[in-house]
C-alpha positions as CSV (number, residue, x, y, z in Angstrom):
1,M,-30.1,-15.8,59.9
2,S,-26.6,-16.5,61.4
3,T,-24.4,-13.5,61.7
4,G,-21.4,-15.7,61.5
5,T,-22.0,-16.8,57.9
6,V,-19.6,-15.3,55.5
7,A,-21.1,-14.7,52.0
8,K,-19.2,-16.4,49.2
9,P,-17.7,-14.1,46.7
10,S,-19.6,-14.0,43.4
11,A,-18.1,-15.8,40.5
12,A,-15.9,-13.7,38.2
13,P,-17.5,-12.8,34.9
14,K,-16.7,-15.2,32.1
15,G,-13.5,-14.3,30.4
16,T,-12.0,-12.1,33.1
17,G,-9.8,-15.0,34.2
18,R,-7.8,-14.8,31.0
19,R,-4.2,-14.0,31.7
20,K,-2.7,-10.9,30.3
21,L,0.4,-11.1,28.1
22,T,3.5,-10.0,30.1
23,W,6.6,-8.6,28.5
24,P,8.5,-12.0,28.8
25,W,5.7,-13.8,27.0
26,I,5.5,-11.1,24.3
27,L,9.3,-11.3,23.7
28,L,9.1,-15.1,23.6
29,I,6.3,-15.0,21.0
30,V,8.3,-12.5,18.9
31,A,11.4,-14.6,19.1
32,A,9.4,-17.7,18.1
33,G,7.9,-15.8,15.2
34,L,11.4,-14.8,14.0
35,V,12.7,-18.3,14.2
36,L,9.7,-19.6,12.2
37,F,10.0,-16.9,9.6
38,S,13.7,-17.6,9.2
39,L,13.0,-21.3,8.8
40,V,10.5,-20.6,6.1
41,R,13.0,-18.3,4.3
42,V,15.7,-20.9,4.4
43,V,13.5,-23.8,3.2
44,S,11.8,-21.8,0.5
45,G,14.8,-19.9,-0.7
46,A,12.8,-16.6,-0.8
47,D,15.7,-14.6,0.7
48,D,13.9,-11.3,0.0
49,L,11.2,-12.1,2.7
50,T,13.2,-10.3,5.4
51,S,15.5,-8.1,3.4
52,V,16.1,-4.4,4.3
53,G,14.1,-3.3,1.2
54,Q,11.2,-5.6,2.1
55,V,11.0,-4.4,5.7
56,S,11.4,-0.7,4.7
57,G,8.6,-1.1,2.1
58,A,6.4,-2.9,4.5
59,L,6.8,-0.1,7.1
60,R,6.0,2.5,4.5
61,L,2.8,0.6,3.5
62,A,1.9,-0.1,7.1
63,V,2.0,3.5,8.3
64,P,-1.2,4.8,6.5
65,I,-3.1,1.6,7.6
66,G,-1.9,2.1,11.2
67,L,-2.9,5.8,11.2
68,A,-6.4,4.9,10.0
69,G,-6.5,2.2,12.6
70,L,-5.6,4.7,15.3
71,G,-8.3,7.0,14.0
72,G,-10.8,4.2,14.3
73,L,-9.6,3.4,17.8
74,W,-10.2,7.0,19.0
75,A,-13.7,7.1,17.7
76,E,-14.8,3.7,18.8
77,R,-13.4,4.0,22.3
78,A,-15.8,7.0,22.6
79,G,-18.7,4.8,21.3
80,V,-18.8,6.0,17.7
81,V,-18.3,3.5,14.8
82,N,-16.3,5.1,12.1
83,I,-16.7,3.3,8.8
84,G,-15.9,6.7,7.1
85,L,-12.2,6.3,7.7
86,E,-11.7,5.6,4.0
87,G,-13.4,8.9,3.0
88,M,-11.4,10.8,5.6
89,M,-8.2,9.3,4.2
90,I,-9.3,10.4,0.7
91,L,-9.7,14.0,2.0
92,G,-6.3,13.7,3.6
93,T,-4.6,12.7,0.3
94,W,-6.3,15.5,-1.7
95,F,-5.8,18.3,0.8
96,G,-2.3,17.1,1.6
97,A,-1.3,17.0,-2.0
98,W,-3.0,20.3,-2.9
99,A,-1.1,22.2,-0.1
100,G,2.0,20.2,-0.4
101,Y,2.9,20.9,-4.0
102,Q,2.3,24.7,-3.5
103,W,3.8,25.4,-0.1
104,G,5.9,22.4,0.8
105,P,5.4,18.9,2.3
106,W,5.0,19.8,5.9
107,V,2.2,22.3,5.1
108,G,0.7,19.5,3.1
109,V,0.8,17.3,6.2
110,L,-1.0,20.0,8.2
111,F,-3.7,20.4,5.5
112,G,-4.1,16.6,5.3
113,L,-4.8,16.6,9.0
114,L,-7.3,19.4,8.6
115,G,-9.0,17.7,5.7
116,G,-9.5,14.5,7.6
117,A,-10.6,16.4,10.7
118,L,-13.3,18.1,8.7
119,G,-14.6,14.6,7.6
120,G,-14.5,13.5,11.2
121,L,-16.4,16.6,12.4
122,L,-19.0,16.0,9.8
123,H,-19.4,12.4,11.0
124,A,-19.7,13.6,14.6
125,I,-22.4,16.1,13.7
126,I,-24.4,13.4,11.9
127,T,-24.0,10.7,14.4
128,V,-23.7,12.5,17.8
129,T,-26.0,15.4,17.3
130,F,-28.6,14.0,14.9
131,N,-28.2,10.3,16.0
132,V,-28.1,9.0,12.5
133,N,-26.9,5.3,12.2
134,H,-23.1,5.3,12.3
135,I,-22.7,2.9,9.4
136,V,-25.0,4.9,7.2
137,S,-23.1,8.1,8.0
138,G,-19.7,6.5,7.4
139,V,-20.7,5.1,4.0
140,A,-22.2,8.4,3.0
141,I,-18.9,10.2,3.9
142,N,-16.9,7.7,1.9
143,I,-19.0,8.4,-1.2
144,L,-19.1,12.1,-0.6
145,A,-15.3,12.4,-0.1
146,A,-14.6,10.4,-3.3
147,G,-17.0,12.6,-5.4
148,F,-15.9,15.9,-3.7
149,T,-12.1,15.3,-4.4
150,M,-12.8,14.2,-7.9
151,Y,-14.7,17.5,-8.5
152,L,-12.0,19.6,-6.9
153,S,-9.2,17.9,-9.0
154,N,-10.8,19.0,-12.2
155,F,-10.1,22.7,-11.7
156,T,-7.1,22.6,-9.4
157,F,-4.7,19.8,-10.5
158,G,-6.1,19.8,-14.0
159,E,-5.0,23.4,-14.5
160,A,-1.6,23.0,-12.7
161,E,1.7,22.4,-14.5
162,G,2.6,18.7,-14.4
163,G,-0.9,17.7,-13.1
164,S,-4.1,16.4,-14.6
165,S,-7.7,16.0,-13.5
166,K,-6.8,12.7,-11.8
167,Q,-3.4,13.4,-10.3
168,S,-1.4,16.2,-8.8
169,P,2.0,17.7,-9.7
170,R,5.0,16.1,-8.0
171,I,5.4,17.0,-4.3
172,D,8.7,17.7,-2.7
173,P,9.8,14.8,-0.4
174,I,10.1,14.9,3.4
175,T,13.6,14.3,4.7
176,D,14.6,10.7,5.1
177,I,16.8,9.4,8.0
178,T,19.6,6.8,7.5
179,I,22.0,6.0,10.3
180,P,25.4,5.9,8.5
181,G,27.6,2.9,9.2
182,L,24.9,0.9,11.0
183,S,22.6,0.8,8.0
184,E,25.4,-0.5,5.7
185,W,26.6,-3.0,8.2
186,L,23.1,-4.4,8.7
187,A,22.5,-4.6,5.0
188,D,25.7,-6.5,4.5
189,L,24.8,-8.9,7.3
190,Q,21.4,-9.5,5.8
191,Q,22.8,-10.3,2.4
192,K,24.8,-13.3,3.9
193,H,21.5,-15.1,4.4
194,W,22.4,-16.7,7.7
195,F,19.7,-18.4,9.7
196,L,18.0,-16.0,12.1
197,I,20.9,-13.5,12.3
198,S,20.4,-12.2,8.7
199,D,16.6,-12.0,9.4
200,V,17.1,-9.9,12.5
201,A,19.6,-7.7,10.6
202,G,17.2,-7.2,7.7
203,I,14.4,-6.1,10.1
204,L,16.6,-3.7,12.0
205,G,18.1,-2.4,8.8
206,G,14.6,-1.6,7.4
207,L,14.0,0.5,10.5
208,V,17.1,2.6,10.2
209,T,17.4,3.0,6.4
210,N,15.6,5.8,4.4
211,L,13.1,6.4,7.3
212,S,10.9,9.4,6.7
213,L,10.5,11.9,9.5
214,L,6.8,11.5,9.1
215,T,7.1,7.8,9.7
216,V,8.9,8.5,13.0
217,V,6.0,10.8,14.0
218,A,3.4,8.1,13.0
219,I,5.2,5.5,15.1
220,L,5.4,7.8,18.1
221,L,1.6,8.4,17.8
222,V,1.0,4.7,18.9
223,P,2.5,5.0,22.4
224,A,1.2,8.6,22.6
225,T,-2.4,7.3,22.0
226,W,-2.0,4.6,24.6
227,W,-0.7,7.1,27.2
228,V,-3.5,9.7,26.5
229,L,-6.3,7.2,26.6
230,W,-5.1,4.8,29.4
231,R,-3.0,7.0,31.6
232,T,-4.8,10.4,31.8
233,A,-8.1,11.6,33.3
234,F,-9.1,12.8,29.9
235,G,-8.7,9.4,28.4
236,L,-10.6,7.7,31.2
237,R,-13.6,10.1,30.6
238,L,-13.4,9.5,26.8
239,R,-13.4,5.7,27.2
240,S,-16.2,5.9,29.7
241,C,-18.3,7.4,26.9
242,G,-17.8,4.3,24.9
243,E,-18.5,1.9,27.8
244,N,-21.4,3.5,29.6
245,P,-22.3,7.0,28.5
246,V,-25.2,7.2,30.9
247,A,-23.0,6.5,33.9
248,A,-20.4,8.9,32.6
249,E,-23.0,11.6,32.3
250,S,-24.1,11.0,35.9
251,L,-20.6,11.7,37.0
252,G,-20.5,15.0,35.3
253,V,-18.8,14.0,32.0
254,N,-20.0,16.0,29.0
255,V,-20.5,13.0,26.7
256,Y,-21.2,15.0,23.6
257,K,-18.0,17.0,24.0
258,Y,-15.8,13.9,24.3
259,K,-17.5,12.2,21.4
260,Y,-16.9,15.2,19.2
261,I,-13.3,15.4,20.3
262,A,-12.7,11.7,19.7
263,V,-14.4,11.6,16.2
264,T,-12.7,14.7,15.0
265,M,-9.3,13.3,16.2
266,S,-10.2,10.1,14.4
267,G,-10.7,12.0,11.2
268,A,-7.4,13.9,11.7
269,L,-5.4,10.7,12.1
270,A,-7.0,9.1,9.1
271,G,-6.3,12.3,7.1
272,L,-2.7,12.2,8.3
273,G,-2.6,8.6,6.9
274,G,-3.9,10.0,3.6
275,A,-1.3,12.8,3.5
276,F,1.4,10.2,4.2
277,L,0.2,8.2,1.1
278,A,0.3,11.3,-1.1
279,I,3.5,13.0,0.2
280,V,5.8,10.1,1.5
281,A,4.6,6.8,-0.1
282,T,4.2,8.1,-3.6
283,G,5.1,11.8,-3.8
284,I,1.9,12.5,-5.8
285,Y,-1.9,12.5,-5.4
286,Q,-3.7,10.0,-7.6
287,E,-7.4,9.4,-7.8
288,G,-8.3,6.2,-5.9
289,Q,-4.9,5.9,-4.3
290,T,-6.2,5.0,-0.8
291,G,-7.2,1.6,-2.3
292,G,-9.4,0.6,0.7
293,R,-6.7,1.2,3.3
294,G,-9.2,2.9,5.5
295,Y,-11.2,-0.3,5.7
296,I,-8.0,-2.4,6.3
297,G,-7.1,0.1,9.1
298,L,-10.5,-0.6,10.7
299,A,-9.7,-4.3,10.4
300,A,-6.3,-3.8,12.0
301,M,-8.0,-2.0,14.9
302,I,-10.5,-4.9,15.4
303,F,-7.7,-7.4,15.2
304,G,-5.8,-5.5,17.9
305,N,-8.9,-5.7,20.2
306,W,-9.3,-1.9,20.2
307,M,-5.8,-1.5,21.7
308,P,-3.0,0.6,20.2
309,G,-0.3,-2.1,20.4
310,G,-2.4,-4.8,18.9
311,M,-3.6,-2.4,16.2
312,A,0.0,-1.6,15.3
313,L,0.8,-5.3,15.0
314,G,-2.2,-5.8,12.7
315,A,-1.1,-2.8,10.6
316,G,2.4,-4.3,10.3
317,L,1.0,-7.6,9.2
318,F,-1.2,-6.1,6.5
319,G,1.5,-3.7,5.4
320,F,3.9,-6.7,5.1
321,T,1.5,-8.8,2.9
322,D,0.8,-5.7,0.8
323,S,4.5,-5.2,0.2
324,L,5.0,-8.8,-1.0
325,K,3.5,-8.0,-4.4
326,I,6.0,-5.1,-4.9
327,R,9.1,-7.0,-4.0
328,G,9.4,-10.7,-5.1
329,G,5.7,-11.0,-5.9
330,A,4.7,-14.5,-6.6
331,E,7.9,-16.1,-5.1
332,N,7.4,-14.4,-1.7
333,V,3.7,-15.2,-1.6
334,H,4.4,-18.8,-2.5
335,A,6.8,-19.0,0.5
336,L,4.0,-17.7,2.7
337,L,2.0,-20.8,1.8
338,L,4.6,-22.8,3.8
339,L,4.4,-20.4,6.7
340,V,0.6,-20.7,6.8
341,A,0.8,-24.5,6.7
342,I,3.1,-24.5,9.7
343,L,1.0,-22.1,11.6
344,L,-2.1,-24.3,10.9
345,V,-0.2,-27.3,12.2
346,L,0.6,-25.4,15.4
347,A,-3.0,-24.3,15.7
348,A,-4.2,-27.9,15.3
349,A,-1.8,-29.1,18.1
350,W,-3.0,-26.3,20.4
351,Q,-6.7,-27.3,19.8
352,L,-5.8,-30.9,20.5
353,Y,-4.1,-29.8,23.8
354,K,-7.3,-28.0,24.7
355,K,-9.4,-31.1,23.7
356,K,-11.2,-29.2,21.0
357,Y,-11.1,-32.0,18.4
358,V,-13.3,-30.5,15.7
359,P,-11.3,-27.3,15.2
360,A,-8.1,-29.4,15.4
361,V,-9.3,-31.6,12.6
362,I,-10.3,-28.6,10.5
363,A,-6.9,-26.9,11.0
364,A,-5.1,-30.1,10.2
365,V,-7.0,-30.6,6.9
366,F,-6.3,-27.0,5.8
367,A,-2.6,-27.5,6.8
368,V,-2.3,-30.5,4.6
369,G,-4.0,-28.5,1.8
370,F,-1.5,-25.7,2.1
371,F,1.5,-28.1,2.3
372,L,0.3,-29.8,-0.9
373,W,-0.2,-26.4,-2.6
374,Y,3.3,-25.4,-1.7
375,A,4.9,-28.7,-2.7
376,L,3.1,-29.1,-6.0
377,T,3.5,-25.6,-7.4
378,D,6.4,-23.2,-8.0
379,Q,4.5,-20.0,-7.8
380,V,1.0,-18.7,-7.2
381,P,-1.3,-16.9,-9.7
382,S,-0.7,-13.1,-10.0
383,Q,-4.4,-12.5,-9.0
384,F,-3.7,-14.3,-5.6
385,V,-0.6,-12.0,-5.1
386,D,-2.8,-8.9,-5.6
387,A,-5.5,-10.2,-3.3
388,A,-3.0,-11.3,-0.5
389,P,-3.6,-8.3,1.8
390,Y,-7.3,-8.6,1.6
391,I,-7.3,-12.4,2.1
392,T,-5.0,-11.9,5.1
393,T,-7.5,-9.3,6.5
394,L,-10.3,-11.9,6.3
395,L,-8.3,-14.8,7.7
396,V,-7.0,-12.7,10.6
397,L,-10.4,-11.4,11.6
398,A,-12.0,-14.8,11.3
399,L,-9.3,-16.4,13.5
400,S,-9.3,-13.6,16.1
401,A,-13.1,-13.1,16.4
402,Q,-13.5,-15.2,19.5
403,R,-11.2,-13.2,21.7
404,L,-12.5,-9.7,20.7
405,R,-14.2,-7.3,23.1
406,M,-15.5,-4.1,21.7
407,P,-16.5,-1.1,23.9
408,K,-20.0,-1.9,25.3
409,A,-21.7,1.2,24.0
410,D,-19.9,1.2,20.6
411,G,-22.4,2.2,17.9
412,L,-25.3,2.7,20.2
413,P,-27.4,5.9,20.1
414,Y,-27.1,8.3,23.0
415,R,-29.3,11.2,24.1
416,K,-28.4,13.5,27.0
417,G,-30.5,12.7,30.0
418,Q,-31.7,9.3,28.7
419,G,-30.8,7.6,32.0
420,K,-33.2,9.7,34.0
């Protein structure tokens, strides 16, 4: 064998050559999205699409979804699937409202965190210690939380003044922030309905008008999660438990401890989302008020490819579609048909560029269908308006499925010493 022969480097694993999005590209995509949205608003006449009230309402609806998504991210980065986010949110709404109407909203927030954390701890005991299937455990927690809070409401809220067996008394609100002068100026600018300028003003105005302090805390949790999980030794160890727990154990990582911490934190974040629903979004606890937001939060996390920034983008998208039925309703959703049609045309063009002709034809056919639907109707059925957030969830997950990469050991059973 010749000593002068240099071994050729092995081929890179498939998919690792994909370029990461840099900040210039991200800003370019955001700018293109704003231009497209403004164009749809001008053509359709749905001026409320990017109004201050619309953006403010979308943010308020996106926060609980985002907090649930963050909770799912913590658990799944440690290798535990958390379908029980919905149940943990339910616990957060009940405990948050129960403590909030008695001792104030911030105490309610604390109890909402604790209530969700208890649900997360239960999920950790079942899945990590007893190795029960993660999906089975999550579904059981969802059912248990709904029944448990229903039972507690009968002899707590039902006996309280202003409450009933299905809802709590009114909870004092958390202080809102509005930047004087700037908020009014942006609102005036948005109401002029200028192309792009008014849309940017509406978005910025929604971010500085009647902004709850708890909303600010929730937004800051997104970069905080990224920093903890991707920039600290603790986060590296936790993520190693979700990628290869046997290798992590061989390096001295206490896999059980990190899984317990992650799943308990997951429940606490979901509980915080539930407390936000009860204290900030509505000011009252109502039976069934989570409305599947725990599941949508899980979908937002998957859409974001198990990354905090992508998850926040998904939560914003789902929150926006959810807010459409509150402001403008059928008119706004009807305008979105035009937006979907344009996006499908762009998708078809991209597939043609990549010489993938079958997906291009499918996208073009659906684009024509949406264009015709928009052109031949003045509004969409009310049932479609109500279903818009869930339809969006399905479409987004279907379109993004090919680029997703979950943690390698996510959902897999683990026993200490199994690698020996």
